[in-house]
Backbone as XML, in Angstrom:
<?xml version="1.0"?>
<chain id="A" units="angstrom">
  <residue number="1" name="MET">
    <atom name="N" x="0.881" y="-1.407" z="0.115"/>
    <atom name="CA" x="-0.139" y="0.008" z="0.036"/>
    <atom name="C" x="0.723" y="1.201" z="0.120"/>
  </residue>
  <residue number="2" name="GLY">
    <atom name="N" x="0.320" y="2.075" z="-0.803"/>
    <atom name="CA" x="1.133" y="3.651" z="-0.496"/>
    <atom name="C" x="0.298" y="4.798" z="-1.321"/>
  </residue>
  <residue number="3" name="PHE">
    <atom name="N" x="0.717" y="5.571" z="-1.292"/>
    <atom name="CA" x="0.244" y="6.880" z="-1.817"/>
    <atom name="C" x="0.924" y="7.209" z="-3.364"/>
  </residue>
  <residue number="4" name="ASP">
    <atom name="N" x="-0.196" y="7.278" z="-3.888"/>
    <atom name="CA" x="0.087" y="7.484" z="-5.439"/>
    <atom name="C" x="0.047" y="9.344" z="-5.536"/>
  </residue>
  <residue number="5" name="ILE">
    <atom name="N" x="1.031" y="9.838" z="-6.448"/>
    <atom name="CA" x="1.103" y="11.217" z="-6.683"/>
    <atom name="C" x="1.055" y="11.495" z="-8.014"/>
  </residue>
  <residue number="6" name="TYR">
    <atom name="N" x="0.305" y="12.172" z="-8.366"/>
    <atom name="CA" x="-0.125" y="12.427" z="-9.636"/>
    <atom name="C" x="0.031" y="14.175" z="-10.112"/>
  </residue>
  <residue number="7" name="LEU">
    <atom name="N" x="0.599" y="14.467" z="-11.090"/>
    <atom name="CA" x="0.571" y="15.935" z="-11.449"/>
    <atom name="C" x="-0.183" y="15.964" z="-12.944"/>
  </residue>
  <residue number="8" name="GLU">
    <atom name="N" x="-1.427" y="16.846" z="-12.629"/>
    <atom name="CA" x="-2.462" y="17.066" z="-13.607"/>
    <atom name="C" x="-2.558" y="18.400" z="-14.126"/>
  </residue>
  <residue number="9" name="TRP">
    <atom name="N" x="-2.811" y="18.556" z="-15.215"/>
    <atom name="CA" x="-2.763" y="19.919" z="-15.813"/>
    <atom name="C" x="-3.836" y="20.248" z="-16.813"/>
  </residue>
  <residue number="10" name="LYS">
    <atom name="N" x="-4.055" y="21.427" z="-17.001"/>
    <atom name="CA" x="-4.913" y="22.061" z="-18.329"/>
    <atom name="C" x="-4.522" y="21.443" z="-19.381"/>
  </residue>
  <residue number="11" name="GLY">
    <atom name="N" x="-5.650" y="20.820" z="-20.032"/>
    <atom name="CA" x="-4.954" y="20.411" z="-21.537"/>
    <atom name="C" x="-4.357" y="18.850" z="-21.578"/>
  </residue>
  <residue number="12" name="GLN">
    <atom name="N" x="-4.381" y="18.335" z="-20.493"/>
    <atom name="CA" x="-3.743" y="16.974" z="-20.331"/>
    <atom name="C" x="-4.530" y="16.186" z="-21.252"/>
  </residue>
  <residue number="13" name="THR">
    <atom name="N" x="-3.758" y="15.286" z="-22.255"/>
    <atom name="CA" x="-4.518" y="14.423" z="-23.248"/>
    <atom name="C" x="-4.721" y="13.220" z="-22.120"/>
  </residue>
  <residue number="14" name="SER">
    <atom name="N" x="-5.552" y="12.342" z="-22.978"/>
    <atom name="CA" x="-5.900" y="11.162" z="-22.548"/>
    <atom name="C" x="-4.371" y="10.223" z="-22.597"/>
  </residue>
  <residue number="15" name="GLU">
    <atom name="N" x="-3.500" y="10.364" z="-23.598"/>
    <atom name="CA" x="-2.349" y="9.527" z="-23.704"/>
    <atom name="C" x="-1.437" y="10.360" z="-22.852"/>
  </residue>
  <residue number="16" name="GLU">
    <atom name="N" x="-1.489" y="10.911" z="-22.218"/>
    <atom name="CA" x="-0.687" y="11.856" z="-21.189"/>
    <atom name="C" x="-0.820" y="10.903" z="-19.681"/>
  </residue>
  <residue number="17" name="LYS">
    <atom name="N" x="-2.162" y="11.032" z="-19.778"/>
    <atom name="CA" x="-2.748" y="10.170" z="-18.687"/>
    <atom name="C" x="-2.472" y="8.776" z="-18.366"/>
  </residue>
  <residue number="18" name="ASP">
    <atom name="N" x="-2.446" y="8.103" z="-19.622"/>
    <atom name="CA" x="-2.137" y="6.938" z="-19.730"/>
    <atom name="C" x="-0.949" y="6.583" z="-19.461"/>
  </residue>
  <residue number="19" name="GLU">
    <atom name="N" x="0.059" y="7.528" z="-19.697"/>
    <atom name="CA" x="1.329" y="7.338" z="-19.255"/>
    <atom name="C" x="1.770" y="7.210" z="-17.889"/>
  </residue>
  <residue number="20" name="GLN">
    <atom name="N" x="0.939" y="7.779" z="-17.258"/>
    <atom name="CA" x="1.148" y="7.919" z="-15.761"/>
    <atom name="C" x="0.760" y="6.579" z="-14.951"/>
  </residue>
  <residue number="21" name="TYR">
    <atom name="N" x="-0.009" y="5.843" z="-15.607"/>
    <atom name="CA" x="-0.110" y="4.626" z="-14.975"/>
    <atom name="C" x="0.861" y="3.537" z="-15.241"/>
  </residue>
  <residue number="22" name="THR">
    <atom name="N" x="1.963" y="3.405" z="-14.682"/>
    <atom name="CA" x="3.241" y="2.405" z="-14.736"/>
    <atom name="C" x="3.346" y="1.471" z="-14.025"/>
  </residue>
  <residue number="23" name="GLY">
    <atom name="N" x="2.211" y="1.162" z="-13.227"/>
    <atom name="CA" x="2.408" y="-0.153" z="-12.514"/>
    <atom name="C" x="3.144" y="-0.062" z="-11.208"/>
  </residue>
  <residue number="24" name="TYR">
    <atom name="N" x="3.071" y="1.198" z="-10.719"/>
    <atom name="CA" x="3.484" y="1.683" z="-9.183"/>
    <atom name="C" x="5.123" y="1.948" z="-9.721"/>
  </residue>
  <residue number="25" name="GLU">
    <atom name="N" x="5.452" y="2.023" z="-10.872"/>
    <atom name="CA" x="7.115" y="2.401" z="-11.070"/>
    <atom name="C" x="6.704" y="3.758" z="-11.057"/>
  </residue>
  <residue number="26" name="ASN">
    <atom name="N" x="7.866" y="4.556" z="-10.249"/>
    <atom name="CA" x="8.173" y="6.152" z="-10.387"/>
    <atom name="C" x="8.331" y="6.430" z="-11.686"/>
  </residue>
  <residue number="27" name="ALA">
    <atom name="N" x="7.681" y="7.220" z="-12.074"/>
    <atom name="CA" x="7.940" y="7.999" z="-13.458"/>
    <atom name="C" x="7.698" y="9.765" z="-13.396"/>
  </residue>
  <residue number="28" name="GLY">
    <atom name="N" x="8.464" y="10.140" z="-12.526"/>
    <atom name="CA" x="8.724" y="11.522" z="-12.471"/>
    <atom name="C" x="8.393" y="12.223" z="-13.825"/>
  </residue>
  <residue number="29" name="SER">
    <atom name="N" x="9.066" y="12.071" z="-14.953"/>
    <atom name="CA" x="9.000" y="12.614" z="-16.051"/>
    <atom name="C" x="7.752" y="12.576" z="-16.354"/>
  </residue>
  <residue number="30" name="VAL">
    <atom name="N" x="6.619" y="11.681" z="-16.428"/>
    <atom name="CA" x="5.478" y="11.956" z="-17.124"/>
    <atom name="C" x="4.500" y="12.367" z="-15.934"/>
  </residue>
  <residue number="31" name="GLY">
    <atom name="N" x="4.845" y="12.665" z="-14.384"/>
    <atom name="CA" x="4.002" y="13.299" z="-13.591"/>
    <atom name="C" x="3.250" y="12.261" z="-12.618"/>
  </residue>
  <residue number="32" name="TYR">
    <atom name="N" x="4.136" y="10.951" z="-12.454"/>
    <atom name="CA" x="3.619" y="10.101" z="-11.425"/>
    <atom name="C" x="4.727" y="9.610" z="-10.432"/>
  </residue>
  <residue number="33" name="LEU">
    <atom name="N" x="4.463" y="9.626" z="-9.141"/>
    <atom name="CA" x="5.341" y="9.428" z="-8.048"/>
    <atom name="C" x="4.577" y="8.284" z="-7.213"/>
  </residue>
  <residue number="34" name="ARG">
    <atom name="N" x="5.126" y="7.168" z="-6.598"/>
    <atom name="CA" x="4.695" y="6.465" z="-5.544"/>
    <atom name="C" x="5.270" y="6.740" z="-4.268"/>
  </residue>
  <residue number="35" name="GLU">
    <atom name="N" x="5.004" y="6.766" z="-3.446"/>
    <atom name="CA" x="5.726" y="6.276" z="-2.049"/>
    <atom name="C" x="4.691" y="5.327" z="-1.089"/>
  </residue>
  <residue number="36" name="SER">
    <atom name="N" x="5.704" y="4.419" z="-0.556"/>
    <atom name="CA" x="4.812" y="3.439" z="0.069"/>
    <atom name="C" x="4.771" y="3.894" z="1.503"/>
  </residue>
  <residue number="37" name="TYR">
    <atom name="N" x="3.417" y="3.194" z="2.284"/>
    <atom name="CA" x="3.241" y="3.525" z="3.697"/>
    <atom name="C" x="4.292" y="3.010" z="4.584"/>
  </residue>
  <residue number="38" name="GLY">
    <atom name="N" x="4.193" y="3.395" z="5.823"/>
    <atom name="CA" x="5.526" y="3.149" z="6.777"/>
    <atom name="C" x="6.720" y="3.330" z="6.651"/>
  </residue>
  <residue number="39" name="GLN">
    <atom name="N" x="6.977" y="4.472" z="5.719"/>
    <atom name="CA" x="8.348" y="4.904" z="5.848"/>
    <atom name="C" x="8.510" y="5.970" z="7.097"/>
  </residue>
  <residue number="40" name="ASP">
    <atom name="N" x="9.711" y="6.228" z="7.590"/>
    <atom name="CA" x="9.676" y="6.662" z="8.681"/>
    <atom name="C" x="9.448" y="8.419" z="8.335"/>
  </residue>
  <residue number="41" name="SER">
    <atom name="N" x="9.474" y="9.056" z="7.533"/>
    <atom name="CA" x="9.021" y="9.866" z="6.982"/>
    <atom name="C" x="8.561" y="9.882" z="5.530"/>
  </residue>
  <residue number="42" name="PHE">
    <atom name="N" x="7.613" y="10.752" z="5.240"/>
    <atom name="CA" x="6.977" y="10.777" z="3.990"/>
    <atom name="C" x="7.663" y="12.055" z="3.024"/>
  </residue>
  <residue number="43" name="GLY">
    <atom name="N" x="8.107" y="11.726" z="2.021"/>
    <atom name="CA" x="8.659" y="12.813" z="1.045"/>
    <atom name="C" x="7.690" y="13.438" z="0.332"/>
  </residue>
  <residue number="44" name="CYS">
    <atom name="N" x="6.446" y="12.775" z="0.306"/>
    <atom name="CA" x="5.433" y="13.520" z="-0.439"/>
    <atom name="C" x="4.714" y="14.688" z="0.395"/>
  </residue>
  <residue number="45" name="GLU">
    <atom name="N" x="4.870" y="14.322" z="1.833"/>
    <atom name="CA" x="4.352" y="15.278" z="2.664"/>
    <atom name="C" x="5.369" y="16.473" z="3.022"/>
  </residue>
  <residue number="46" name="LEU">
    <atom name="N" x="6.484" y="16.404" z="2.988"/>
    <atom name="CA" x="7.598" y="17.342" z="3.008"/>
    <atom name="C" x="7.256" y="18.137" z="1.606"/>
  </residue>
  <residue number="47" name="LEU">
    <atom name="N" x="7.266" y="17.486" z="0.380"/>
    <atom name="CA" x="7.491" y="18.498" z="-0.965"/>
    <atom name="C" x="6.234" y="18.768" z="-1.183"/>
  </residue>
  <residue number="48" name="PHE">
    <atom name="N" x="5.251" y="18.013" z="-0.900"/>
    <atom name="CA" x="3.698" y="18.764" z="-1.395"/>
    <atom name="C" x="2.980" y="18.814" z="-0.113"/>
  </residue>
  <residue number="49" name="SER">
    <atom name="N" x="3.483" y="19.382" z="0.897"/>
    <atom name="CA" x="2.526" y="19.831" z="2.086"/>
    <atom name="C" x="1.249" y="20.483" z="1.716"/>
  </residue>
  <residue number="50" name="GLU">
    <atom name="N" x="0.992" y="20.911" z="1.097"/>
    <atom name="CA" x="-0.311" y="21.707" z="0.817"/>
    <atom name="C" x="-1.385" y="20.651" z="0.338"/>
  </residue>
  <residue number="51" name="ALA">
    <atom name="N" x="-0.659" y="19.827" z="-0.697"/>
    <atom name="CA" x="-1.600" y="18.537" z="-1.252"/>
    <atom name="C" x="-1.837" y="17.663" z="0.000"/>
  </residue>
  <residue number="52" name="TRP">
    <atom name="N" x="-0.727" y="17.262" z="0.669"/>
    <atom name="CA" x="-0.680" y="16.175" z="1.707"/>
    <atom name="C" x="-2.177" y="16.555" z="2.623"/>
  </residue>
  <residue number="53" name="LYS">
    <atom name="N" x="-2.296" y="17.593" z="3.027"/>
    <atom name="CA" x="-3.058" y="18.276" z="4.024"/>
    <atom name="C" x="-4.777" y="18.005" z="3.357"/>
  </residue>
  <residue number="54" name="LYS">
    <atom name="N" x="-4.855" y="17.994" z="1.991"/>
    <atom name="CA" x="-6.146" y="17.584" z="1.143"/>
    <atom name="C" x="-6.091" y="16.426" z="0.511"/>
  </residue>
  <residue number="55" name="ARG">
    <atom name="N" x="-5.247" y="15.538" z="0.911"/>
    <atom name="CA" x="-5.358" y="14.075" z="0.097"/>
    <atom name="C" x="-6.366" y="13.634" z="-0.172"/>
  </residue>
  <residue number="56" name="ASN">
    <atom name="N" x="-6.959" y="12.916" z="-1.225"/>
    <atom name="CA" x="-7.823" y="12.197" z="-1.406"/>
    <atom name="C" x="-9.213" y="13.212" z="-1.686"/>
  </residue>
  <residue number="57" name="ARG">
    <atom name="N" x="-9.216" y="14.562" z="-1.461"/>
    <atom name="CA" x="-9.864" y="15.571" z="-1.620"/>
    <atom name="C" x="-9.746" y="16.417" z="-2.579"/>
  </residue>
  <residue number="58" name="ALA">
    <atom name="N" x="-8.555" y="16.804" z="-3.045"/>
    <atom name="CA" x="-8.530" y="17.963" z="-4.176"/>
    <atom name="C" x="-7.201" y="17.639" z="-4.877"/>
  </residue>
  <residue number="59" name="ARG">
    <atom name="N" x="-7.213" y="18.579" z="-5.891"/>
    <atom name="CA" x="-5.896" y="18.593" z="-6.587"/>
    <atom name="C" x="-5.665" y="19.935" z="-6.178"/>
  </residue>
  <residue number="60" name="THR">
    <atom name="N" x="-4.277" y="20.125" z="-6.026"/>
    <atom name="CA" x="-3.523" y="21.438" z="-5.445"/>
    <atom name="C" x="-2.638" y="22.195" z="-6.073"/>
  </residue>
  <residue number="61" name="LYS">
    <atom name="N" x="-2.854" y="23.537" z="-6.318"/>
    <atom name="CA" x="-1.833" y="24.232" z="-6.993"/>
    <atom name="C" x="-0.625" y="24.715" z="-5.782"/>
  </residue>
  <residue number="62" name="ILE">
    <atom name="N" x="0.614" y="24.276" z="-6.476"/>
    <atom name="CA" x="1.694" y="24.394" z="-5.456"/>
    <atom name="C" x="2.776" y="25.258" z="-6.375"/>
  </residue>
  <residue number="63" name="PRO">
    <atom name="N" x="3.107" y="26.628" z="-6.141"/>
    <atom name="CA" x="4.030" y="26.919" z="-7.251"/>
    <atom name="C" x="5.468" y="26.270" z="-7.293"/>
  </residue>
  <residue number="64" name="ASN">
    <atom name="N" x="6.095" y="26.164" z="-8.414"/>
    <atom name="CA" x="7.451" y="25.373" z="-8.464"/>
    <atom name="C" x="8.531" y="26.044" z="-7.870"/>
  </residue>
  <residue number="65" name="THR">
    <atom name="N" x="8.375" y="27.491" z="-7.463"/>
    <atom name="CA" x="9.328" y="27.890" z="-6.827"/>
    <atom name="C" x="9.512" y="27.242" z="-5.318"/>
  </residue>
  <residue number="66" name="LYS">
    <atom name="N" x="8.421" y="26.990" z="-4.862"/>
    <atom name="CA" x="8.129" y="26.530" z="-3.528"/>
    <atom name="C" x="8.548" y="24.972" z="-3.590"/>
  </residue>
  <residue number="67" name="LEU">
    <atom name="N" x="8.205" y="24.110" z="-4.455"/>
    <atom name="CA" x="8.587" y="22.868" z="-4.773"/>
    <atom name="C" x="10.490" y="22.799" z="-4.799"/>
  </residue>
  <residue number="68" name="LYS">
    <atom name="N" x="10.754" y="23.806" z="-5.758"/>
    <atom name="CA" x="12.276" y="24.129" z="-5.707"/>
    <atom name="C" x="13.229" y="24.186" z="-4.292"/>
  </residue>
  <residue number="69" name="GLU">
    <atom name="N" x="12.347" y="25.216" z="-3.869"/>
    <atom name="CA" x="12.797" y="25.373" z="-2.351"/>
    <atom name="C" x="13.312" y="24.242" z="-1.504"/>
  </residue>
  <residue number="70" name="ARG">
    <atom name="N" x="11.907" y="23.195" z="-1.311"/>
    <atom name="CA" x="11.761" y="22.036" z="-0.625"/>
    <atom name="C" x="13.089" y="20.926" z="-1.170"/>
  </residue>
  <residue number="71" name="MET">
    <atom name="N" x="13.359" y="21.184" z="-2.385"/>
    <atom name="CA" x="14.067" y="19.603" z="-3.066"/>
    <atom name="C" x="15.170" y="19.281" z="-2.271"/>
  </residue>
  <residue number="72" name="PRO">
    <atom name="N" x="15.960" y="20.333" z="-1.665"/>
    <atom name="CA" x="17.332" y="20.160" z="-0.758"/>
    <atom name="C" x="17.093" y="19.278" z="0.283"/>
  </residue>
  <residue number="73" name="ALA">
    <atom name="N" x="15.716" y="19.533" z="0.938"/>
    <atom name="CA" x="15.496" y="18.686" z="2.303"/>
    <atom name="C" x="14.697" y="17.324" z="1.674"/>
  </residue>
  <residue number="74" name="LEU">
    <atom name="N" x="14.428" y="17.580" z="0.750"/>
    <atom name="CA" x="13.617" y="16.090" z="0.125"/>
    <atom name="C" x="14.969" y="15.413" z="-0.200"/>
  </residue>
  <residue number="75" name="VAL">
    <atom name="N" x="15.968" y="15.834" z="-1.013"/>
    <atom name="CA" x="16.819" y="15.013" z="-1.384"/>
    <atom name="C" x="17.707" y="14.223" z="-0.121"/>
  </residue>
  <residue number="76" name="LYS">
    <atom name="N" x="17.820" y="15.255" z="0.702"/>
    <atom name="CA" x="18.591" y="14.829" z="2.201"/>
    <atom name="C" x="17.870" y="13.675" z="2.931"/>
  </residue>
  <residue number="77" name="LEU">
    <atom name="N" x="16.381" y="13.848" z="2.928"/>
    <atom name="CA" x="15.884" y="12.972" z="3.454"/>
    <atom name="C" x="15.526" y="11.385" z="2.922"/>
  </residue>
  <residue number="78" name="LEU">
    <atom name="N" x="15.591" y="11.392" z="1.724"/>
    <atom name="CA" x="15.453" y="10.236" z="0.741"/>
    <atom name="C" x="16.984" y="9.542" z="0.536"/>
  </residue>
  <residue number="79" name="LYS">
    <atom name="N" x="18.104" y="10.329" z="0.630"/>
    <atom name="CA" x="19.408" y="9.720" z="0.611"/>
    <atom name="C" x="19.478" y="9.057" z="2.492"/>
  </residue>
  <residue number="80" name="GLY">
    <atom name="N" x="19.149" y="9.821" z="3.477"/>
    <atom name="CA" x="19.169" y="9.312" z="4.834"/>
    <atom name="C" x="18.434" y="7.866" z="4.847"/>
  </residue>
  <residue number="81" name="MET">
    <atom name="N" x="17.088" y="7.475" z="4.083"/>
    <atom name="CA" x="16.493" y="6.426" z="4.008"/>
    <atom name="C" x="17.374" y="5.647" z="3.032"/>
  </residue>
  <residue number="82" name="GLY">
    <atom name="N" x="18.345" y="5.810" z="2.423"/>
    <atom name="CA" x="18.709" y="4.782" z="1.544"/>
    <atom name="C" x="18.231" y="4.848" z="0.255"/>
  </residue>
  <residue number="83" name="GLU">
    <atom name="N" x="17.738" y="5.853" z="-0.455"/>
    <atom name="CA" x="17.041" y="5.940" z="-1.303"/>
    <atom name="C" x="18.180" y="5.897" z="-2.551"/>
  </residue>
  <residue number="84" name="PRO">
    <atom name="N" x="18.199" y="5.320" z="-3.877"/>
    <atom name="CA" x="19.328" y="5.413" z="-4.857"/>
    <atom name="C" x="18.918" y="6.615" z="-5.589"/>
  </residue>
  <residue number="85" name="ASN">
    <atom name="N" x="19.930" y="6.921" z="-6.362"/>
    <atom name="CA" x="19.793" y="8.099" z="-6.780"/>
    <atom name="C" x="19.257" y="8.227" z="-7.905"/>
  </residue>
  <residue number="86" name="SER">
    <atom name="N" x="18.537" y="6.810" z="-8.781"/>
    <atom name="CA" x="17.734" y="6.849" z="-9.634"/>
    <atom name="C" x="15.947" y="7.292" z="-9.165"/>
  </residue>
  <residue number="87" name="GLU">
    <atom name="N" x="16.024" y="6.762" z="-7.804"/>
    <atom name="CA" x="14.801" y="7.133" z="-7.366"/>
    <atom name="C" x="14.735" y="8.831" z="-6.838"/>
  </residue>
  <residue number="88" name="ILE">
    <atom name="N" x="15.882" y="9.087" z="-6.505"/>
    <atom name="CA" x="15.632" y="10.596" z="-6.258"/>
    <atom name="C" x="15.615" y="11.445" z="-7.493"/>
  </residue>
  <residue number="89" name="LYS">
    <atom name="N" x="16.130" y="10.938" z="-8.514"/>
    <atom name="CA" x="15.799" y="11.671" z="-9.851"/>
    <atom name="C" x="14.541" y="11.690" z="-10.449"/>
  </residue>
  <residue number="90" name="HIS">
    <atom name="N" x="13.482" y="10.476" z="-10.077"/>
    <atom name="CA" x="12.169" y="10.432" z="-10.406"/>
    <atom name="C" x="11.486" y="12.073" z="-9.690"/>
  </residue>
  <residue number="91" name="TRP">
    <atom name="N" x="11.827" y="12.100" z="-8.600"/>
    <atom name="CA" x="11.459" y="13.283" z="-7.619"/>
    <atom name="C" x="11.745" y="14.465" z="-8.414"/>
  </residue>
  <residue number="92" name="GLN">
    <atom name="N" x="12.974" y="14.601" z="-8.779"/>
    <atom name="CA" x="13.569" y="16.029" z="-9.409"/>
    <atom name="C" x="12.782" y="15.762" z="-10.732"/>
  </residue>
  <residue number="93" name="ASP">
    <atom name="N" x="12.651" y="14.947" z="-11.481"/>
    <atom name="CA" x="11.915" y="14.881" z="-12.868"/>
    <atom name="C" x="10.600" y="15.427" z="-12.864"/>
  </residue>
  <residue number="94" name="PHE">
    <atom name="N" x="9.747" y="15.000" z="-11.654"/>
    <atom name="CA" x="8.636" y="15.582" z="-11.249"/>
    <atom name="C" x="8.390" y="16.951" z="-11.297"/>
  </residue>
  <residue number="95" name="VAL">
    <atom name="N" x="9.416" y="17.685" z="-10.393"/>
    <atom name="CA" x="9.337" y="18.890" z="-10.125"/>
    <atom name="C" x="9.906" y="19.640" z="-11.553"/>
  </residue>
  <residue number="96" name="LYS">
    <atom name="N" x="10.840" y="19.184" z="-12.136"/>
    <atom name="CA" x="10.903" y="19.786" z="-13.400"/>
    <atom name="C" x="9.859" y="19.812" z="-14.514"/>
  </residue>
  <residue number="97" name="LEU">
    <atom name="N" x="8.991" y="18.731" z="-14.598"/>
    <atom name="CA" x="7.938" y="18.828" z="-15.423"/>
    <atom name="C" x="7.059" y="19.910" z="-14.915"/>
  </residue>
  <residue number="98" name="HIS">
    <atom name="N" x="6.522" y="19.939" z="-13.591"/>
    <atom name="CA" x="5.747" y="20.479" z="-13.193"/>
    <atom name="C" x="6.166" y="22.011" z="-13.278"/>
  </residue>
  <residue number="99" name="GLY">
    <atom name="N" x="7.479" y="22.604" z="-13.485"/>
    <atom name="CA" x="7.999" y="23.797" z="-13.644"/>
    <atom name="C" x="7.544" y="24.155" z="-15.241"/>
  </residue>
  <residue number="100" name="GLN">
    <atom name="N" x="8.018" y="23.238" z="-16.082"/>
    <atom name="CA" x="7.553" y="23.286" z="-17.570"/>
    <atom name="C" x="6.240" y="23.585" z="-17.787"/>
  </residue>
  <residue number="101" name="LEU">
    <atom name="N" x="5.096" y="22.938" z="-17.061"/>
    <atom name="CA" x="3.951" y="23.024" z="-17.142"/>
    <atom name="C" x="3.409" y="24.329" z="-16.729"/>
  </residue>
  <residue number="102" name="GLU">
    <atom name="N" x="3.915" y="25.104" z="-15.435"/>
    <atom name="CA" x="3.780" y="26.046" z="-15.214"/>
    <atom name="C" x="4.129" y="27.356" z="-16.193"/>
  </residue>
  <residue number="103" name="LYS">
    <atom name="N" x="5.528" y="27.182" z="-16.743"/>
    <atom name="CA" x="5.700" y="28.342" z="-17.662"/>
    <atom name="C" x="4.936" y="28.141" z="-18.870"/>
  </residue>
  <residue number="104" name="ALA">
    <atom name="N" x="4.342" y="27.004" z="-18.993"/>
    <atom name="CA" x="3.586" y="27.030" z="-20.392"/>
    <atom name="C" x="2.018" y="27.487" z="-20.070"/>
  </residue>
  <residue number="105" name="ASN">
    <atom name="N" x="1.677" y="27.867" z="-18.938"/>
    <atom name="CA" x="0.647" y="28.297" z="-18.234"/>
    <atom name="C" x="-0.504" y="26.875" z="-18.440"/>
  </residue>
  <residue number="106" name="LYS">
    <atom name="N" x="-0.042" y="25.968" z="-18.130"/>
    <atom name="CA" x="-1.188" y="24.716" z="-18.079"/>
    <atom name="C" x="-1.482" y="24.094" z="-16.753"/>
  </residue>
  <residue number="107" name="GLU">
    <atom name="N" x="-1.287" y="25.183" z="-15.877"/>
    <atom name="CA" x="-1.765" y="25.119" z="-14.352"/>
    <atom name="C" x="-1.856" y="23.786" z="-13.919"/>
  </residue>
  <residue number="108" name="PRO">
    <atom name="N" x="-0.599" y="23.546" z="-13.432"/>
    <atom name="CA" x="-0.259" y="21.917" z="-12.962"/>
    <atom name="C" x="-0.768" y="22.186" z="-11.691"/>
  </residue>
  <residue number="109" name="ARG">
    <atom name="N" x="-1.324" y="21.025" z="-11.144"/>
    <atom name="CA" x="-2.016" y="20.642" z="-9.663"/>
    <atom name="C" x="-1.399" y="19.235" z="-9.204"/>
  </residue>
  <residue number="110" name="ILE">
    <atom name="N" x="-1.466" y="19.205" z="-8.096"/>
    <atom name="CA" x="-0.790" y="18.092" z="-7.501"/>
    <atom name="C" x="-1.959" y="17.202" z="-6.863"/>
  </residue>
  <residue number="111" name="ALA">
    <atom name="N" x="-2.066" y="15.979" z="-7.002"/>
    <atom name="CA" x="-3.021" y="15.200" z="-6.396"/>
    <atom name="C" x="-2.451" y="13.991" z="-5.842"/>
  </residue>
  <residue number="112" name="ILE">
    <atom name="N" x="-2.638" y="13.867" z="-4.406"/>
    <atom name="CA" x="-2.079" y="12.662" z="-3.699"/>
    <atom name="C" x="-3.368" y="11.620" z="-3.265"/>
  </residue>
  <residue number="113" name="ARG">
    <atom name="N" x="-3.403" y="10.299" z="-3.879"/>
    <atom name="CA" x="-4.433" y="9.652" z="-3.613"/>
    <atom name="C" x="-3.758" y="8.202" z="-2.768"/>
  </residue>
</chain>
């Protein structure tokens, strides 16, 4: 069991949504992350704190500048949990995609389910 974290945006195509269904494999570059229950601390709670408070209820807009500010703390947390660099890169790719969508006025939102 775990948390599914989706990036959703204005004009998102059905193909783009389909790419996010990865069988629970993290794929930040297409806007999907997964975090298991039971970890000492949740990366999604740290990085997406506004969405964490509303999980299962809403898609939340968080400025990319805030996500970038929180990334160093997230990387430190994930490394402390023994996560490999490949997993950390998924989180970085997610934030990068979010920033690209924000610049393109696609109104990216975070959904935690």
